[in-house]
All heavy atoms as a GROMACS GRO file, in nm:
protein
  509
    1MET      N    1  -2.947  -1.001  -0.170
    1MET     CA    2  -2.812  -0.997  -0.221
    1MET      C    3  -2.714  -1.036  -0.110
    1MET      O    4  -2.728  -0.994   0.002
    1MET     CB    5  -2.776  -0.856  -0.268
    1MET     CG    6  -2.853  -0.803  -0.386
    1MET     SD    7  -2.776  -0.826  -0.546
    1MET     CE    8  -2.606  -0.790  -0.527
    2PRO      N    9  -2.610  -1.114  -0.146
    2PRO     CA   10  -2.508  -1.145  -0.045
    2PRO      C   11  -2.418  -1.024  -0.020
    2PRO      O   12  -2.414  -0.931  -0.100
    2PRO     CB   13  -2.429  -1.259  -0.111
    2PRO     CG   14  -2.452  -1.244  -0.256
    2PRO     CD   15  -2.587  -1.183  -0.272
    3LYS      N   16  -2.347  -1.030   0.091
    3LYS     CA   17  -2.254  -0.921   0.124
    3LYS      C   18  -2.136  -0.924   0.029
    3LYS      O   19  -2.098  -1.029  -0.022
    3LYS     CB   20  -2.202  -0.938   0.266
    3LYS     CG   21  -2.305  -0.920   0.374
    3LYS     CD   22  -2.239  -0.939   0.508
    3LYS     CE   23  -2.339  -0.926   0.620
    3LYS     NZ   24  -2.275  -0.949   0.750
    4ASN      N   25  -2.077  -0.807   0.005
    4ASN     CA   26  -1.955  -0.800  -0.075
    4ASN      C   27  -1.837  -0.842   0.010
    4ASN      O   28  -1.830  -0.810   0.128
    4ASN     CB   29  -1.931  -0.657  -0.125
    4ASN     CG   30  -2.027  -0.621  -0.236
    4ASN    OD1   31  -2.069  -0.707  -0.313
    4ASN    ND2   32  -2.064  -0.494  -0.241
    5LYS      N   33  -1.743  -0.914  -0.051
    5LYS     CA   34  -1.624  -0.955   0.022
    5LYS      C   35  -1.507  -0.863  -0.013
    5LYS      O   36  -1.489  -0.825  -0.128
    5LYS     CB   37  -1.588  -1.100  -0.012
    5LYS     CG   38  -1.685  -1.200   0.045
    5LYS     CD   39  -1.628  -1.340   0.040
    5LYS     CE   40  -1.723  -1.437   0.108
    5LYS     NZ   41  -1.670  -1.572   0.107
    6THR      N   42  -1.426  -0.831   0.088
    6THR     CA   43  -1.305  -0.752   0.067
    6THR      C   44  -1.201  -0.840  -0.001
    6THR      O   45  -1.187  -0.956   0.033
    6THR     CB   46  -1.251  -0.704   0.203
    6THR    OG1   47  -1.353  -0.632   0.269
    6THR    CG2   48  -1.130  -0.616   0.185
    7HIS      N   49  -1.128  -0.786  -0.096
    7HIS     CA   50  -1.024  -0.860  -0.167
    7HIS      C   51  -0.907  -0.884  -0.070
    7HIS      O   52  -0.848  -0.790  -0.018
    7HIS     CB   53  -0.977  -0.777  -0.287
    7HIS     CG   54  -0.887  -0.851  -0.380
    7HIS    ND1   55  -0.753  -0.865  -0.355
    7HIS    CD2   56  -0.912  -0.915  -0.496
    7HIS    CE1   57  -0.698  -0.936  -0.454
    7HIS    NE2   58  -0.794  -0.966  -0.541
    8SER      N   59  -0.874  -1.011  -0.046
    8SER     CA   60  -0.774  -1.047   0.055
    8SER      C   61  -0.637  -0.990   0.024
    8SER      O   62  -0.566  -0.945   0.113
    8SER     CB   63  -0.763  -1.199   0.068
    8SER     OG   64  -0.883  -1.252   0.116
    9GLY      N   65  -0.597  -0.992  -0.104
    9GLY     CA   66  -0.467  -0.939  -0.142
    9GLY      C   67  -0.459  -0.789  -0.120
    9GLY      O   68  -0.357  -0.737  -0.076
   10ALA      N   69  -0.569  -0.718  -0.148
   10ALA     CA   70  -0.571  -0.573  -0.134
   10ALA      C   71  -0.566  -0.532   0.013
   10ALA      O   72  -0.497  -0.437   0.049
   10ALA     CB   73  -0.696  -0.516  -0.200
   11LYS      N   74  -0.636  -0.603   0.098
   11LYS     CA   75  -0.639  -0.562   0.240
   11LYS      C   76  -0.503  -0.583   0.307
   11LYS      O   77  -0.471  -0.518   0.406
   11LYS     CB   78  -0.750  -0.632   0.316
   11LYS     CG   79  -0.732  -0.777   0.347
   11LYS     CD   80  -0.855  -0.832   0.418
   11LYS     CE   81  -0.846  -0.982   0.434
   11LYS     NZ   82  -0.971  -1.042   0.478
   12LYS      N   83  -0.421  -0.674   0.251
   12LYS     CA   84  -0.286  -0.694   0.305
   12LYS      C   85  -0.190  -0.587   0.256
   12LYS      O   86  -0.090  -0.557   0.321
   12LYS     CB   87  -0.232  -0.831   0.264
   12LYS     CG   88  -0.306  -0.947   0.328
   12LYS     CD   89  -0.264  -1.079   0.266
   12LYS     CE   90  -0.360  -1.190   0.306
   12LYS     NZ   91  -0.333  -1.314   0.233
   13ARG      N   92  -0.216  -0.529   0.139
   13ARG     CA   93  -0.120  -0.438   0.076
   13ARG      C   94  -0.148  -0.290   0.098
   13ARG      O   95  -0.057  -0.209   0.093
   13ARG     CB   96  -0.116  -0.464  -0.075
   13ARG     CG   97  -0.043  -0.591  -0.111
   13ARG     CD   98  -0.062  -0.625  -0.257
   13ARG     NE   99   0.021  -0.739  -0.295
   13ARG     CZ  100  -0.013  -0.865  -0.278
   13ARG    NH1  101  -0.130  -0.895  -0.220
   13ARG    NH2  102   0.068  -0.963  -0.314
   14PHE      N  103  -0.274  -0.253   0.121
   14PHE     CA  104  -0.310  -0.113   0.132
   14PHE      C  105  -0.371  -0.081   0.266
   14PHE      O  106  -0.435  -0.167   0.327
   14PHE     CB  107  -0.413  -0.075   0.023
   14PHE     CG  108  -0.373  -0.112  -0.116
   14PHE    CD1  109  -0.454  -0.193  -0.193
   14PHE    CD2  110  -0.254  -0.068  -0.171
   14PHE    CE1  111  -0.418  -0.228  -0.323
   14PHE    CE2  112  -0.216  -0.101  -0.300
   14PHE     CZ  113  -0.299  -0.182  -0.376
   15LYS      N  114  -0.351   0.044   0.310
   15LYS     CA  115  -0.425   0.090   0.427
   15LYS      C  116  -0.482   0.226   0.399
   15LYS      O  117  -0.425   0.304   0.320
   15LYS     CB  118  -0.338   0.089   0.552
   15LYS     CG  119  -0.229   0.190   0.556
   15LYS     CD  120  -0.152   0.181   0.688
   15LYS     CE  121  -0.042   0.285   0.689
   15LYS     NZ  122   0.051   0.265   0.800
   16VAL      N  123  -0.595   0.257   0.460
   16VAL     CA  124  -0.666   0.381   0.434
   16VAL      C  125  -0.642   0.476   0.552
   16VAL      O  126  -0.656   0.437   0.668
   16VAL     CB  127  -0.817   0.356   0.417
   16VAL    CG1  128  -0.889   0.484   0.376
   16VAL    CG2  129  -0.842   0.248   0.315
   17THR      N  130  -0.604   0.600   0.520
   17THR     CA  131  -0.583   0.700   0.625
   17THR      C  132  -0.717   0.757   0.668
   17THR      O  133  -0.820   0.729   0.605
   17THR     CB  134  -0.494   0.814   0.573
   17THR    OG1  135  -0.563   0.880   0.466
   17THR    CG2  136  -0.360   0.764   0.526
   18GLY      N  137  -0.714   0.838   0.770
   18GLY     CA  138  -0.837   0.900   0.821
   18GLY      C  139  -0.902   0.990   0.718
   18GLY      O  140  -1.024   1.004   0.715
   19SER      N  141  -0.819   1.053   0.634
   19SER     CA  142  -0.874   1.144   0.533
   19SER      C  143  -0.914   1.071   0.406
   19SER      O  144  -0.958   1.134   0.310
   19SER     CB  145  -0.773   1.254   0.500
   19SER     OG  146  -0.653   1.197   0.453
   20GLY      N  147  -0.893   0.938   0.401
   20GLY     CA  148  -0.939   0.859   0.287
   20GLY      C  149  -0.834   0.830   0.182
   20GLY      O  150  -0.864   0.772   0.079
   21LYS      N  151  -0.708   0.871   0.208
   21LYS     CA  152  -0.600   0.837   0.113
   21LYS      C  153  -0.566   0.690   0.127
   21LYS      O  154  -0.577   0.633   0.236
   21LYS     CB  155  -0.475   0.919   0.144
   21LYS     CG  156  -0.487   1.066   0.120
   21LYS     CD  157  -0.355   1.133   0.155
   21LYS     CE  158  -0.374   1.279   0.184
   21LYS     NZ  159  -0.257   1.335   0.252
   22ILE      N  160  -0.522   0.630   0.017
   22ILE     CA  161  -0.479   0.490   0.019
   22ILE      C  162  -0.326   0.488   0.020
   22ILE      O  163  -0.264   0.547  -0.068
   22ILE     CB  164  -0.531   0.414  -0.104
   22ILE    CG1  165  -0.680   0.437  -0.120
   22ILE    CG2  166  -0.496   0.268  -0.095
   22ILE    CD1  167  -0.771   0.326  -0.089
   23MET      N  168  -0.267   0.424   0.119
   23MET     CA  169  -0.122   0.420   0.133
   23MET      C  170  -0.071   0.279   0.099
   23MET      O  171  -0.141   0.181   0.118
   23MET     CB  172  -0.081   0.456   0.276
   23MET     CG  173  -0.130   0.592   0.321
   23MET     SD  174  -0.074   0.729   0.220
   23MET     CE  175   0.094   0.746   0.277
   24ARG      N  176   0.054   0.276   0.048
   24ARG     CA  177   0.115   0.148   0.013
   24ARG      C  178   0.259   0.147   0.061
   24ARG      O  179   0.319   0.253   0.084
   24ARG     CB  180   0.111   0.126  -0.138
   24ARG     CG  181   0.194   0.228  -0.215
   24ARG     CD  182   0.215   0.190  -0.360
   24ARG     NE  183   0.286   0.294  -0.433
   24ARG     CZ  184   0.418   0.308  -0.434
   24ARG    NH1  185   0.495   0.224  -0.366
   24ARG    NH2  186   0.475   0.406  -0.503
   25GLU      N  187   0.317   0.028   0.076
   25GLU     CA  188   0.457   0.013   0.113
   25GLU      C  189   0.545   0.034  -0.010
   25GLU      O  190   0.502   0.009  -0.122
   25GLU     CB  191   0.482  -0.129   0.167
   25GLU     CG  192   0.414  -0.158   0.299
   25GLU     CD  193   0.489  -0.103   0.418
   25GLU    OE1  194   0.614  -0.107   0.416
   25GLU    OE2  195   0.423  -0.055   0.512
   26GLN      N  196   0.669   0.076   0.012
   26GLN     CA  197   0.766   0.087  -0.095
   26GLN      C  198   0.816  -0.051  -0.134
   26GLN      O  199   0.824  -0.141  -0.050
   26GLN     CB  200   0.887   0.169  -0.048
   26GLN     CG  201   0.862   0.318  -0.052
   26GLN     CD  202   0.899   0.377  -0.187
   26GLN    OE1  203   0.874   0.319  -0.291
   26GLN    NE2  204   0.954   0.495  -0.183
   27SER      N  205   0.852  -0.068  -0.259
   27SER     CA  206   0.916  -0.193  -0.301
   27SER      C  207   1.065  -0.187  -0.265
   27SER      O  208   1.115  -0.081  -0.227
   27SER     CB  209   0.898  -0.214  -0.451
   27SER     OG  210   0.953  -0.105  -0.520
   28ASN      N  211   1.134  -0.297  -0.277
   28ASN     CA  212   1.278  -0.309  -0.244
   28ASN      C  213   1.304  -0.293  -0.095
   28ASN      O  214   1.411  -0.250  -0.056
   28ASN     CB  215   1.362  -0.207  -0.321
   28ASN     CG  216   1.362  -0.234  -0.469
   28ASN    OD1  217   1.387  -0.345  -0.512
   28ASN    ND2  218   1.330  -0.132  -0.546
   29ASN      N  219   1.208  -0.327  -0.012
   29ASN     CA  220   1.226  -0.307   0.132
   29ASN      C  221   1.197  -0.435   0.211
   29ASN      O  222   1.136  -0.431   0.317
   29ASN     CB  223   1.134  -0.194   0.179
   29ASN     CG  224   1.172  -0.142   0.316
   29ASN    OD1  225   1.287  -0.153   0.357
   29ASN    ND2  226   1.077  -0.087   0.386
   30GLN      N  227   1.238  -0.550   0.156
   30GLN     CA  228   1.212  -0.676   0.224
   30GLN      C  229   1.340  -0.750   0.264
   30GLN      O  230   1.346  -0.808   0.371
   30GLN     CB  231   1.126  -0.768   0.135
   30GLN     CG  232   0.985  -0.718   0.112
   30GLN     CD  233   0.902  -0.714   0.238
   30GLN    OE1  234   0.911  -0.802   0.321
   30GLN    NE2  235   0.822  -0.611   0.253
   31HIS      N  236   1.438  -0.750   0.178
   31HIS     CA  237   1.561  -0.825   0.208
   31HIS      C  238   1.678  -0.767   0.129
   31HIS      O  239   1.664  -0.666   0.062
   31HIS     CB  240   1.541  -0.974   0.177
   31HIS     CG  241   1.512  -1.005   0.034
   31HIS    ND1  242   1.569  -1.106  -0.037
   31HIS    CD2  243   1.430  -0.942  -0.055
   31HIS    CE1  244   1.524  -1.106  -0.160
   31HIS    NE2  245   1.439  -1.008  -0.174
   32LEU      N  246   1.795  -0.828   0.142
   32LEU     CA  247   1.920  -0.782   0.078
   32LEU      C  248   1.957  -0.641   0.122
   32LEU      O  249   1.997  -0.557   0.041
   32LEU     CB  250   1.907  -0.788  -0.076
   32LEU     CG  251   1.878  -0.925  -0.138
   32LEU    CD1  252   1.858  -0.911  -0.286
   32LEU    CD2  253   1.990  -1.022  -0.108
   33PHE      N  254   1.947  -0.614   0.253
   33PHE     CA  255   1.974  -0.481   0.304
   33PHE      C  256   2.123  -0.450   0.313
   33PHE      O  257   2.160  -0.334   0.322
   33PHE     CB  258   1.911  -0.463   0.443
   33PHE     CG  259   1.761  -0.453   0.438
   33PHE    CD1  260   1.682  -0.553   0.491
   33PHE    CD2  261   1.701  -0.344   0.380
   33PHE    CE1  262   1.545  -0.543   0.486
   33PHE    CE2  263   1.564  -0.333   0.375
   33PHE     CZ  264   1.485  -0.433   0.428
   34GLU      N  265   2.206  -0.553   0.311
   34GLU     CA  266   2.351  -0.530   0.324
   34GLU      C  267   2.404  -0.440   0.213
   34GLU      O  268   2.491  -0.358   0.236
   34GLU     CB  269   2.425  -0.665   0.316
   34GLU     CG  270   2.495  -0.701   0.443
   34GLU     CD  271   2.562  -0.838   0.434
   34GLU    OE1  272   2.608  -0.873   0.324
   34GLU    OE2  273   2.567  -0.905   0.536
   35GLY      N  274   2.352  -0.455   0.092
   35GLY     CA  275   2.399  -0.380  -0.022
   35GLY      C  276   2.334  -0.245  -0.039
   35GLY      O  277   2.364  -0.173  -0.134
   36LYS      N  278   2.244  -0.208   0.051
   36LYS     CA  279   2.174  -0.079   0.040
   36LYS      C  280   2.227   0.017   0.146
   36LYS      O  281   2.254  -0.023   0.259
   36LYS     CB  282   2.023  -0.100   0.060
   36LYS     CG  283   1.962  -0.184  -0.050
   36LYS     CD  284   1.819  -0.225  -0.021
   36LYS     CE  285   1.773  -0.326  -0.125
   36LYS     NZ  286   1.648  -0.389  -0.090
   37SER      N  287   2.238   0.143   0.109
   37SER     CA  288   2.290   0.242   0.203
   37SER      C  289   2.184   0.272   0.309
   37SER      O  290   2.064   0.250   0.289
   37SER     CB  291   2.325   0.371   0.130
   37SER     OG  292   2.209   0.432   0.080
   38SER      N  293   2.230   0.326   0.423
   38SER     CA  294   2.139   0.361   0.532
   38SER      C  295   2.036   0.463   0.486
   38SER      O  296   1.919   0.455   0.520
   38SER     CB  297   2.216   0.418   0.650
   38SER     OG  298   2.309   0.323   0.696
   39ARG      N  299   2.083   0.558   0.404
   39ARG     CA  300   1.995   0.663   0.353
   39ARG      C  301   1.884   0.602   0.268
   39ARG      O  302   1.765   0.639   0.280
   39ARG     CB  303   2.078   0.761   0.271
   39ARG     CG  304   1.997   0.872   0.211
   39ARG     CD  305   2.084   0.964   0.129
   39ARG     NE  306   2.002   1.064   0.063
   39ARG     CZ  307   2.032   1.118  -0.053
   39ARG    NH1  308   2.141   1.082  -0.117
   39ARG    NH2  309   1.954   1.207  -0.106
   40ARG      N  310   1.921   0.509   0.182
   40ARG     CA  311   1.823   0.444   0.094
   40ARG      C  312   1.722   0.364   0.177
   40ARG      O  313   1.601   0.368   0.151
   40ARG     CB  314   1.897   0.353  -0.003
   40ARG     CG  315   1.808   0.285  -0.104
   40ARG     CD  316   1.892   0.203  -0.200
   40ARG     NE  317   1.811   0.121  -0.286
   40ARG     CZ  318   1.858   0.023  -0.360
   40ARG    NH1  319   1.988  -0.003  -0.360
   40ARG    NH2  320   1.778  -0.047  -0.438
   41LYS      N  321   1.771   0.293   0.279
   41LYS     CA  322   1.682   0.213   0.364
   41LYS      C  323   1.583   0.301   0.439
   41LYS      O  324   1.466   0.266   0.452
   41LYS     CB  325   1.763   0.128   0.461
   41LYS     CG  326   1.833   0.012   0.393
   41LYS     CD  327   1.906  -0.075   0.491
   41LYS     CE  328   2.044  -0.025   0.517
   41LYS     NZ  329   2.129  -0.125   0.585
   42ARG      N  330   1.629   0.416   0.486
   42ARG     CA  331   1.540   0.509   0.556
   42ARG      C  332   1.432   0.562   0.462
   42ARG      O  333   1.315   0.572   0.500
   42ARG     CB  334   1.619   0.628   0.612
   42ARG     CG  335   1.677   0.608   0.749
   42ARG     CD  336   1.717   0.740   0.812
   42ARG     NE  337   1.802   0.821   0.726
   42ARG     CZ  338   1.934   0.810   0.716
   42ARG    NH1  339   1.998   0.715   0.782
   42ARG    NH2  340   2.002   0.890   0.636
   43ARG      N  341   1.473   0.598   0.340
   43ARG     CA  342   1.377   0.649   0.241
   43ARG      C  343   1.272   0.544   0.206
   43ARG      O  344   1.155   0.575   0.186
   43ARG     CB  345   1.450   0.691   0.114
   43ARG     CG  346   1.487   0.837   0.110
   43ARG     CD  347   1.515   0.888  -0.031
   43ARG     NE  348   1.540   0.782  -0.127
   43ARG     CZ  349   1.660   0.751  -0.176
   43ARG    NH1  350   1.767   0.815  -0.136
   43ARG    NH2  351   1.672   0.655  -0.263
   44LEU      N  352   1.316   0.418   0.195
   44LEU     CA  353   1.224   0.310   0.158
   44LEU      C  354   1.122   0.279   0.267
   44LEU      O  355   1.018   0.220   0.242
   44LEU     CB  356   1.302   0.183   0.125
   44LEU     CG  357   1.383   0.185  -0.005
   44LEU    CD1  358   1.473   0.063  -0.011
   44LEU    CD2  359   1.293   0.190  -0.125
   45ASP      N  360   1.155   0.319   0.392
   45ASP     CA  361   1.070   0.286   0.506
   45ASP      C  362   0.941   0.368   0.508
   45ASP      O  363   0.844   0.330   0.573
   45ASP     CB  364   1.149   0.307   0.635
   45ASP     CG  365   1.087   0.232   0.751
   45ASP    OD1  366   1.041   0.119   0.729
   45ASP    OD2  367   1.083   0.289   0.862
   46VAL      N  368   0.939   0.482   0.437
   46VAL     CA  369   0.823   0.572   0.439
   46VAL      C  370   0.718   0.520   0.341
   46VAL      O  371   0.749   0.486   0.228
   46VAL     CB  372   0.866   0.715   0.398
   46VAL    CG1  373   0.748   0.810   0.403
   46VAL    CG2  374   0.978   0.762   0.488
   47ASP      N  375   0.592   0.514   0.388
   47ASP     CA  376   0.482   0.471   0.302
   47ASP      C  377   0.454   0.575   0.194
   47ASP      O  378   0.475   0.694   0.214
   47ASP     CB  379   0.355   0.447   0.383
   47ASP     CG  380   0.364   0.323   0.468
   47ASP    OD1  381   0.464   0.252   0.458
   47ASP    OD2  382   0.269   0.297   0.545
   48GLN      N  383   0.404   0.529   0.080
   48GLN     CA  384   0.374   0.616  -0.033
   48GLN      C  385   0.223   0.619  -0.056
   48GLN      O  386   0.154   0.521  -0.033
   48GLN     CB  387   0.441   0.564  -0.160
   48GLN     CG  388   0.592   0.562  -0.152
   48GLN     CD  389   0.649   0.701  -0.151
   48GLN    OE1  390   0.619   0.782  -0.237
   48GLN    NE2  391   0.733   0.729  -0.053
   49GLN      N  392   0.176   0.733  -0.108
   49GLN     CA  393   0.035   0.743  -0.143
   49GLN      C  394   0.014   0.678  -0.279
   49GLN      O  395   0.095   0.694  -0.370
   49GLN     CB  396  -0.007   0.889  -0.148
   49GLN     CG  397  -0.156   0.907  -0.167
   49GLN     CD  398  -0.194   1.053  -0.165
   49GLN    OE1  399  -0.118   1.139  -0.122
   49GLN    NE2  400  -0.314   1.082  -0.212
   50LEU      N  401  -0.093   0.602  -0.291
   50LEU     CA  402  -0.126   0.538  -0.418
   50LEU      C  403  -0.171   0.644  -0.517
   50LEU      O  404  -0.235   0.743  -0.480
   50LEU     CB  405  -0.240   0.438  -0.393
   50LEU     CG  406  -0.247   0.315  -0.482
   50LEU    CD1  407  -0.121   0.233  -0.472
   50LEU    CD2  408  -0.367   0.231  -0.446
   51SER      N  409  -0.137   0.625  -0.645
   51SER     CA  410  -0.175   0.722  -0.747
   51SER      C  411  -0.328   0.731  -0.758
   51SER      O  412  -0.399   0.638  -0.720
   51SER     CB  413  -0.116   0.684  -0.882
   51SER     OG  414  -0.179   0.570  -0.932
   52LYS      N  415  -0.373   0.841  -0.812
   52LYS     CA  416  -0.518   0.865  -0.821
   52LYS      C  417  -0.587   0.757  -0.904
   52LYS      O  418  -0.695   0.708  -0.867
   52LYS     CB  419  -0.541   1.003  -0.884
   52LYS     CG  420  -0.672   1.065  -0.845
   52LYS     CD  421  -0.678   1.210  -0.887
   52LYS     CE  422  -0.803   1.276  -0.834
   52LYS     NZ  423  -0.812   1.416  -0.871
   53ALA      N  424  -0.523   0.717  -1.014
   53ALA     CA  425  -0.582   0.616  -1.102
   53ALA      C  426  -0.591   0.481  -1.031
   53ALA      O  427  -0.693   0.411  -1.044
   53ALA     CB  428  -0.498   0.603  -1.228
   54ASP      N  429  -0.486   0.444  -0.957
   54ASP     CA  430  -0.487   0.315  -0.887
   54ASP      C  431  -0.576   0.318  -0.764
   54ASP      O  432  -0.628   0.214  -0.721
   54ASP     CB  433  -0.344   0.277  -0.846
   54ASP     CG  434  -0.258   0.243  -0.966
   54ASP    OD1  435  -0.314   0.199  -1.069
   54ASP    OD2  436  -0.135   0.261  -0.957
   55SER      N  437  -0.594   0.435  -0.705
   55SER     CA  438  -0.677   0.447  -0.585
   55SER      C  439  -0.821   0.405  -0.612
   55SER      O  440  -0.885   0.342  -0.528
   55SER     CB  441  -0.676   0.590  -0.532
   55SER     OG  442  -0.551   0.621  -0.481
   56LYS      N  443  -0.869   0.440  -0.729
   56LYS     CA  444  -1.007   0.406  -0.765
   56LYS      C  445  -1.026   0.254  -0.766
   56LYS      O  446  -1.124   0.202  -0.711
   56LYS     CB  447  -1.039   0.466  -0.903
   56LYS     CG  448  -1.185   0.462  -0.939
   56LYS     CD  449  -1.211   0.533  -1.071
   56LYS     CE  450  -1.359   0.528  -1.106
   56LYS     NZ  451  -1.386   0.588  -1.236
   57THR      N  452  -0.929   0.183  -0.826
   57THR     CA  453  -0.936   0.037  -0.832
   57THR      C  454  -0.922  -0.023  -0.692
   57THR      O  455  -0.995  -0.114  -0.654
   57THR     CB  456  -0.822  -0.017  -0.920
   57THR    OG1  457  -0.821   0.056  -1.042
   57THR    CG2  458  -0.840  -0.165  -0.949
   58ALA      N  459  -0.827   0.030  -0.614
   58ALA     CA  460  -0.802  -0.022  -0.479
   58ALA      C  461  -0.925  -0.004  -0.390
   58ALA      O  462  -0.959  -0.094  -0.313
   58ALA     CB  463  -0.682   0.047  -0.419
   59LYS      N  464  -0.990   0.110  -0.400
   59LYS     CA  465  -1.109   0.135  -0.319
   59LYS      C  466  -1.219   0.035  -0.351
   59LYS      O  467  -1.291  -0.012  -0.263
   59LYS     CB  468  -1.161   0.277  -0.340
   59LYS     CG  469  -1.081   0.380  -0.264
   59LYS     CD  470  -1.137   0.519  -0.283
   59LYS     CE  471  -1.058   0.620  -0.200
   59LYS     NZ  472  -1.104   0.756  -0.217
   60LYS      N  473  -1.231   0.002  -0.479
   60LYS     CA  474  -1.331  -0.097  -0.522
   60LYS      C  475  -1.300  -0.233  -0.460
   60LYS      O  476  -1.389  -0.303  -0.412
   60LYS     CB  477  -1.331  -0.106  -0.674
   60LYS     CG  478  -1.466  -0.141  -0.734
   60LYS     CD  479  -1.463  -0.133  -0.886
   60LYS     CE  480  -1.491   0.008  -0.932
   60LYS     NZ  481  -1.504   0.017  -1.079
   61LEU      N  482  -1.170  -0.270  -0.462
   61LEU     CA  483  -1.129  -0.399  -0.406
   61LEU      C  484  -1.148  -0.404  -0.255
   61LEU      O  485  -1.178  -0.509  -0.197
   61LEU     CB  486  -0.983  -0.428  -0.439
   61LEU     CG  487  -0.949  -0.451  -0.587
   61LEU    CD1  488  -0.798  -0.455  -0.606
   61LEU    CD2  489  -1.012  -0.580  -0.636
   62LEU      N  490  -1.128  -0.289  -0.189
   62LEU     CA  491  -1.142  -0.283  -0.043
   62LEU      C  492  -1.286  -0.265   0.000
   62LEU      O  493  -1.318  -0.273   0.119
   62LEU     CB  494  -1.058  -0.167   0.012
   62LEU     CG  495  -0.906  -0.183  -0.001
   62LEU    CD1  496  -0.838  -0.052   0.033
   62LEU    CD2  497  -0.855  -0.295   0.087
   63GLY      N  498  -1.374  -0.238  -0.095
   63GLY     CA  499  -1.515  -0.221  -0.062
   63GLY      C  500  -1.547  -0.086  -0.001
   63GLY      O  501  -1.637  -0.073   0.081
   64ILE      N  502  -1.471   0.016  -0.041
   64ILE     CA  503  -1.492   0.151   0.013
   64ILE      C  504  -1.578   0.231  -0.083
   64ILE      O  505  -1.562   0.225  -0.201
   64ILE     CB  506  -1.356   0.223   0.035
   64ILE    CG1  507  -1.274   0.145   0.135
   64ILE    CG2  508  -1.377   0.364   0.082
   64ILE    CD1  509  -1.132   0.191   0.147
   0.00000   0.00000   0.00000
């Protein structure tokens, strides 16, 4: 059998913590910062944990 390949899109979007949680970036945090408050920008900077349902799919794509 050939080796499994990691999904390129998934490896760019998700990272796995030491305890096995899958983390993702917040949306709305790429551009147009002038119209966003400092508080909102700070909140958007924190990574979010992927939901349990999506984690299962993401782990499959990452080959975990």
